[in-house]
C-alpha positions, 0 to 999 in steps of 0.5 A: 357230739361226733365220736372221735376217730379211733386209731389202734396199733397192735405193737409186737416188734421190739426193734428200734425202727418198729418202735420208732414207727409205733411211737411216732404214729401214735403220738401223731394220731393222738395229737390230731385228736384221735382216740389212740391205743397201743396194745403191747405184745412180746418184744414191744411189750418188753421194750416199753416196760423196760423203757428201752425206746432209744436203743438203736437195735434195728431190724437185721434187714437193714444190714450194714446200712443199719448204723447209718440209718440209726444215726440219720433217724437220731439227727432228724428226731433227736428228742427221746421217744420216751419223752415225746410219748410221756408228753402226748400221754398227758393229753389224755387221748393216748392209752397203752395196754399190755396183753395179759398173756404176753406179760406171762409169756415174756416173764415180766413182773406184773406190778412193773408192767402196771406201772408203765401202762394204763392196764393189763387186759386180755384179748377179748377186752383189747378187741372190744376197744379196737372194735370200730377203729378207723385205723388198725395197724400191726407193727 
């Protein structure tokens, strides 16, 4: 039996445009049958734990065009990122892990984090999971 291709996203940013990219890439890879992992750090971790997927906080680099872009993204994909993520996770090949240190740094309640992710793991465990991944992205 051929091993599934692994797709790993190291998620750091918490702006809507980056979260949108993290979620859409992950659900696409998982839907294509890839063994998909999202590793959460810092602001992405906070947004995932607080389920703040659909707030339109874009990167400051978009400037005045940000509001128009946010509206256009909503028109193209009106379904909640949270809903899509939950549906794809139920397929079983998308796992979401929080970094132990990031949970502490961001002062998040461990029990709350555990209720939103598959597990809280240290960097050695995350890197072990990522080992051999065909695709590794840092967003």
